N, CA and C of each residue as an Amber inpcrd file, in Angstrom:
protein
   243
  -8.0450000 -14.6040000  -0.1950000  -8.0090000 -15.7430000  -0.5310000
  -9.2620000 -16.2200000  -1.1180000  -8.8700000 -16.8800000  -1.9370000
  -9.9210000 -17.7090000  -3.1900000 -10.5890000 -18.5990000  -2.6850000
 -12.1250000 -18.5020000  -2.3380000 -13.0070000 -19.3010000  -2.0460000
 -12.8340000 -20.5490000  -2.8210000 -13.3970000 -21.8770000  -1.6760000
 -13.5400000 -22.9730000  -1.8300000 -14.4830000 -23.8550000  -2.0510000
 -14.7470000 -24.5000000  -2.9670000 -15.9110000 -25.3060000  -3.1070000
 -16.0880000 -26.6080000  -4.3010000 -17.0680000 -27.0540000  -3.5910000
 -17.3340000 -28.5440000  -4.2190000 -18.3780000 -28.7860000  -5.2060000
 -18.2830000 -29.1190000  -6.3760000 -18.5910000 -29.5790000  -7.3310000
 -18.9190000 -30.5570000  -7.8360000 -20.3550000 -31.5190000  -7.8320000
 -20.3060000 -32.7320000  -8.2290000 -20.3090000 -33.0600000  -9.8990000
 -19.4110000 -34.0230000 -10.3380000 -19.4400000 -34.0170000 -11.9120000
 -20.7270000 -34.1160000 -12.4990000 -21.5190000 -34.6170000 -11.9810000
 -23.4340000 -34.3940000 -12.4900000 -23.4480000 -33.0040000 -12.5410000
 -23.0160000 -32.3840000 -11.6400000 -23.1700000 -30.7020000 -11.5380000
 -22.4900000 -30.1540000 -12.9410000 -21.3310000 -30.5650000 -12.5260000
 -20.5200000 -29.8270000 -13.9190000 -20.7380000 -30.1910000 -15.0990000
 -21.4900000 -31.5420000 -15.3230000 -22.1040000 -32.0440000 -16.7650000
 -23.1400000 -30.7700000 -16.9290000 -23.8630000 -30.6510000 -16.2460000
 -25.3500000 -29.7180000 -16.0280000 -25.1480000 -28.2500000 -16.1460000
 -24.1680000 -28.0930000 -15.7360000 -23.9030000 -26.5110000 -15.2450000
 -22.6110000 -25.8770000 -15.7020000 -21.7080000 -26.5450000 -16.5220000
 -20.5210000 -26.3510000 -17.0710000 -20.0950000 -25.1900000 -17.0660000
 -21.1260000 -24.2720000 -17.7370000 -20.7640000 -23.0080000 -18.0150000
 -20.3520000 -22.3210000 -16.4720000 -21.3360000 -22.1880000 -16.1020000
 -21.7680000 -21.4350000 -14.8710000 -20.1800000 -21.5010000 -13.8500000
 -19.9070000 -23.3220000 -14.0590000 -18.9830000 -24.1000000 -12.8470000
 -17.7330000 -22.8050000 -13.6240000 -17.2820000 -22.9470000 -14.8440000
 -16.2700000 -22.1630000 -15.1800000 -16.2620000 -20.7590000 -15.0400000
 -17.3500000 -19.9610000 -15.2970000 -17.2450000 -18.8260000 -15.2390000
 -16.9650000 -18.2400000 -13.4410000 -17.5230000 -19.1300000 -12.4060000
 -17.3380000 -19.0180000 -11.2380000 -15.6540000 -19.1380000 -10.7660000
 -15.0760000 -20.2560000 -11.7600000 -13.7900000 -20.6020000 -11.1150000
 -12.9480000 -19.6500000 -12.1320000 -13.2780000 -18.8390000 -12.9020000
 -12.4850000 -17.3300000 -13.6960000 -12.5150000 -16.6020000 -12.9490000
 -13.7940000 -16.7200000 -12.1510000 -13.3870000 -15.5050000 -10.9550000
 -12.4610000 -15.5790000 -10.3110000 -12.0820000 -16.2890000 -10.0940000
 -11.2710000 -16.8130000  -8.7930000 -11.1390000 -17.4640000  -7.3910000
 -12.5150000 -18.5840000  -7.8690000 -12.9410000 -19.3330000  -7.2660000
 -12.2460000 -21.0830000  -7.4630000 -12.3800000 -21.1790000  -6.3650000
 -11.1900000 -22.2720000  -6.7950000 -12.1840000 -24.1270000  -6.2490000
 -12.6050000 -24.8020000  -7.2860000 -13.7180000 -25.6360000  -7.1560000
 -13.1000000 -26.6820000  -7.3170000 -13.3930000 -27.9170000  -6.1920000
 -13.2390000 -29.2760000  -6.4080000 -14.1780000 -30.3130000  -6.7720000
 -13.7360000 -30.8680000  -7.9980000 -14.8520000 -31.9030000  -9.0120000
 -14.7110000 -33.3880000  -7.8670000 -16.1330000 -33.3500000  -7.5160000
 -16.3890000 -34.7810000  -6.4980000 -16.7410000 -35.6730000  -7.7790000
 -16.5070000 -36.9890000  -7.1320000 -16.9210000 -38.1070000  -8.1950000
 -17.5750000 -38.9720000  -6.2850000 -18.7280000 -39.3560000  -6.5220000
 -19.0850000 -39.8190000  -5.3500000 -18.9270000 -39.5070000  -3.8470000
 -19.3290000 -38.4470000  -3.5340000 -18.5430000 -37.3920000  -2.9320000
 -16.6850000 -37.3400000  -2.4560000 -16.0430000 -38.1840000  -3.3070000
 -14.4940000 -38.1490000  -3.1310000 -14.1670000 -37.3650000  -4.2910000
 -13.6200000 -35.7700000  -3.8090000 -12.4210000 -35.4920000  -4.6950000
 -11.4840000 -35.8660000  -5.7750000 -12.1130000 -35.4110000  -6.9640000
 -11.1040000 -35.5800000  -8.0080000 -10.3200000 -35.2970000  -8.8240000
 -10.9570000 -34.2030000  -8.9000000 -10.0310000 -32.6730000  -9.6420000
 -10.3100000 -31.8740000  -8.5220000  -9.3840000 -31.0180000  -9.0760000
  -9.9580000 -29.1120000  -9.1010000  -9.7730000 -28.0060000 -10.4750000
 -10.6750000 -27.3530000 -10.1840000 -10.7820000 -26.0640000 -11.3000000
 -10.6100000 -25.0950000 -10.7220000  -9.3600000 -24.3550000 -11.4760000
  -9.2470000 -23.1170000 -10.8160000  -8.6810000 -22.0880000 -12.4080000
  -8.6390000 -20.8590000 -12.1130000  -8.4430000 -19.7490000 -13.0140000
  -7.1020000 -19.9260000 -13.6320000  -7.1320000 -19.8150000 -14.8640000
  -6.0060000 -19.6540000 -15.2740000  -5.0320000 -18.3950000 -15.0620000
  -3.2990000 -18.1990000 -14.2190000  -3.2230000 -16.7400000 -13.4120000
  -2.7600000 -16.3430000 -15.0960000  -3.3180000 -14.7320000 -15.2730000
  -2.6650000 -13.5800000 -16.1940000  -1.3550000 -14.0620000 -16.2420000
  -0.9860000 -13.7170000 -18.0250000   0.5040000 -13.7860000 -18.3940000
   1.5430000 -12.5270000 -17.2760000   2.8540000 -12.6040000 -17.1940000
   3.2580000 -11.3200000 -16.7830000   3.4010000 -10.6090000 -17.7890000
   4.2230000  -9.3400000 -17.4240000   4.2640000  -8.3300000 -17.8920000
   5.5570000  -8.4480000 -18.6840000   5.8760000  -8.1780000 -20.3260000
   6.8870000  -8.3610000 -20.1600000   7.6110000  -7.0860000 -19.9450000
   9.5720000  -7.1800000 -19.4950000  10.1400000  -6.0490000 -19.7210000
  10.1590000  -4.6860000 -20.3400000   9.6280000  -5.1080000 -21.2290000
   9.5940000  -3.6380000 -22.3490000   8.4010000  -2.7920000 -22.2020000
   6.9360000  -3.7890000 -21.5060000   5.6200000  -3.1130000 -20.5920000
   6.7260000  -2.7130000 -19.4380000   6.8330000  -3.1100000 -19.1930000
   6.7590000  -2.6230000 -17.6810000   7.8090000  -1.3120000 -17.7880000
   8.8010000  -1.3050000 -18.4980000   9.3580000   0.0160000 -18.7350000
   8.7890000   1.1760000 -19.7630000   8.0850000   0.6890000 -20.1740000
   6.9590000   1.6660000 -21.0280000   5.9080000   2.2590000 -20.0330000
   5.4530000   1.1270000 -19.0060000   4.6150000   2.0940000 -18.3590000
   5.5090000   3.0430000 -17.1780000   6.5270000   2.5450000 -17.0520000
   7.6090000   3.4780000 -15.8220000   7.9250000   4.8050000 -16.3860000
   8.1650000   4.5800000 -17.4040000   8.4890000   5.8730000 -18.7260000
   6.8830000   6.5210000 -18.3380000   5.8160000   6.2380000 -18.6060000
   4.4880000   7.4460000 -18.2290000   4.0990000   7.8340000 -17.0620000
   4.6260000   7.1980000 -16.1390000   4.6370000   8.0650000 -14.5070000
   5.2020000   9.0990000 -14.7940000   4.4910000  10.0950000 -13.6230000
   4.8610000  11.2990000 -13.1360000   6.0470000  11.5360000 -12.5410000
   6.6880000  12.4710000 -13.0260000   7.8730000  12.5780000 -12.0410000
   7.2890000  13.3380000 -10.8110000   7.9480000  12.6810000  -9.6580000
   7.6530000  13.4150000  -7.8990000   8.9560000  13.9980000  -7.8930000
   8.5010000  15.5940000  -7.2310000   9.0120000  16.3830000  -6.1270000
   9.2120000  15.5910000  -4.7720000  10.7880000  15.3960000  -4.8710000
  11.1350000  15.0220000  -3.3820000  10.8380000  15.9850000  -2.2120000
  10.5170000  17.0460000  -2.6150000  10.7170000  18.3180000  -0.9750000
   8.9910000  18.4100000  -1.2350000   7.9590000  17.9460000  -1.9320000
   6.7020000  18.3230000  -2.1300000   6.1710000  16.9220000  -1.5170000
   6.8840000  15.8400000  -1.7870000   6.4320000  14.7170000  -1.5450000
   6.5830000  14.6850000   0.1420000   7.5460000  14.6920000   0.5310000
   7.8950000  15.1680000   2.0220000   7.1690000  15.8550000   3.0840000
   6.8980000  17.1460000   1.8210000   5.7310000  18.1400000   3.1510000
   4.5230000  17.7610000   3.2400000   3.8960000  16.5690000   2.3430000
   2.6540000  16.2510000   2.5000000   2.9440000  15.2010000   3.1040000
   4.1070000  14.2240000   3.6140000   4.2680000  13.1060000   4.4560000
   4.0610000  14.0270000   5.8750000   4.4180000  14.8790000   5.9920000
   5.2560000  15.5090000   7.3860000   4.0680000  16.3160000   7.5300000
   2.8940000  16.7300000   6.6420000   1.1290000  17.1880000   7.1990000
   0.5570000  15.9780000   7.7270000   0.6320000  14.8370000   7.0490000
  -0.3720000  13.6080000   8.1770000   0.6650000  12.6010000   9.2870000
   1.9000000  12.6040000   9.2980000   2.4950000  11.9060000   9.9870000
   3.0550000  12.5640000  11.1840000   3.1020000  12.1840000  12.6640000
   3.6980000  13.3450000  13.5250000   4.7320000  12.7280000  13.6410000
   5.6790000  13.9150000  13.6420000   7.4900000  13.4830000  13.3180000
   8.0100000  13.3100000  14.9740000   7.5790000  13.4300000  15.5380000
   7.2920000  12.9400000  17.2570000   6.9590000  11.3930000  17.8980000
   6.9050000  10.9390000  16.4770000   6.4410000   9.4990000  17.2170000
   7.9530000   8.2780000  16.5370000
């Protein structure tokens, strides 16, 4: 979960670039005026991938040999559990 911090309007004015960089890295920042919360600053979420982009990525995945996969799983998991 992202951390939450408070920044006064004065600090936002004096260090706006730093505060925005913190928010862009995922920190949720509450802006305060006279010690009272008045606004929140957070990163803009990334745009979701389109169906076409997801399909293109899917087509680039290597094929999986079910027999080899099962053998690998059997090596690390005790079948008696």
